[in-house]
N, C-alpha and C positions, 0 to 999 in steps of 0.2 A: 859720280853721285852715289853715296852710300845708301843701301837699302834701309828703310826704317825697320827697327827691330821691335818685336812684340815686347811690351813692358813685362818685366818679371811678374809672374803670377797671373797675367792676363790669360783668359781662355784661348785655346786654339780654335780657329774657325773651321767648321765643316759645312757642307751643303747637303740638303736632303730633299727628297721628293715625298709628297703626300699623294699617292695614287688614288684617284676617285673615279667611280663609275656610277651609272644609273642602273638599278636593278629593273627587272621586268615590270614591277609594280610602281616604278618611278622614284623609289626611295634611293638615297645615297648609300653607297658602300665604299669602304676604305680597304686598301690592300696592305697587309702587314707581311713582313718576312721575318724569319728567325735569324738571329746573329749566328755567325759561324762557330764561335767558341762556346758561348753559354747557352745558345738556343733560346734566348729571350725573344719575345715579339718586339720588333722595332720597325721603323720606316727605312726604306733604302736611303743610305747616306754614305758620304765619304769625303775625302779631302778635295779642296778646290784644285783645278788643273790649270797650270800655267798656260796662258794664251787662250783659255776658254772662259766664256762668261759663266758666272756661278749658276744661273738657271740651266744652262746647257749641261754643265757638269752634273747637276742634280738629275736631269733627264737621263744622262748616261748611267748614273748609278741605278736608276729605276730599271733600265734595260738590263744591266749586268746582273743585278741582284734579284730582280723579280720578273724579268722577261716581259715588261710592259712598255709600250710606246704610245705617245699621244701628244696633246698640246700642253706645254708647260707654261705657267705664268712667268713673266719676265721680272716681276718684283716679288721679293720675299713677302710671304703672308704671315710670318710669325717665326718664332725661334724657341729653342729649348736648350738647356744645359744638361750635361751628364759627365760622369767620370769614365774615361776610356782607359781600359787596361792595355798597356804596352808590355813588351817582353820583360823590361826591367823597371817599370814605373807605372804610375797612373797620371793622366793629365786631364785637366778640366777642358771640356770642349763646348763651344756654343754652335749649335746647328741652325743654319738659316734654312727655313722650309719654303719650298715652292710647290704650289698645288699643280698636280698633273692630271688633266682630264684624259683618262685612258681611252684610246681608240682601238687598240689591239693588244691581245695577250698572246705571246708567241708560244709555240710548242717546245722550242729549245732555246736556251740562252746560256751565257757564260758560267754563271754560278748555280745552275740548276741542281747539280748534285751535292751542293754544299749547304743549301738552305731549303726551308719549306716556305710556302707562301699561301695565304688564304684571305678571301674577302670577308669582311665583317661589317655589321651595322656600326655606325659611329660610336655609340655608347659602349658596345661590346669591345670594339678596338681600343677605346680609351681605357676601359677597365683592364685590358690585357697588358698594356705597356707599363713598365716600372717607373718611368720618369714622370713626376707630377706635372711639370711644365709641358711635356708632350701630350699628356691627357687633356690639358686645357686647350692646347693648340689643335688637337684633333677635333674636339667638340666645336671650337670656334670656326675652324676652316670648313668643317662639314656643314655647319649651319649656314655659312656663306656660300654654299655650293649651288644654291637655287638660282 
């Protein structure tokens, strides 16, 4: 049986985590990381992993890129599109987002020396990301965190 091919021009799918925690005052905070090449504020995201469920792959990205672990939702809570720069081209990607309720933030993690991470109030996080659809998703997911 042949593998179904992605239609020409269709976005490539990625998975991403939206790490959320409760601040001391009970308000919601969102963790953003910087991208490795452009240092833009983004959510932890990456390619799906063969043999791994998408939500588990999103949780793994959050661990690798931001050093956070916790309870990940099994269903995507939203998505956003962006243009990813590759060495010789750019491709349109659609990122399926999974909310991650952070239980621990580690002292050391795989990409610690390659990225910065910081907790933000949802509106501040939304204002810092470049992708309009991600801004909407951050505000919507944070609102539903109650």
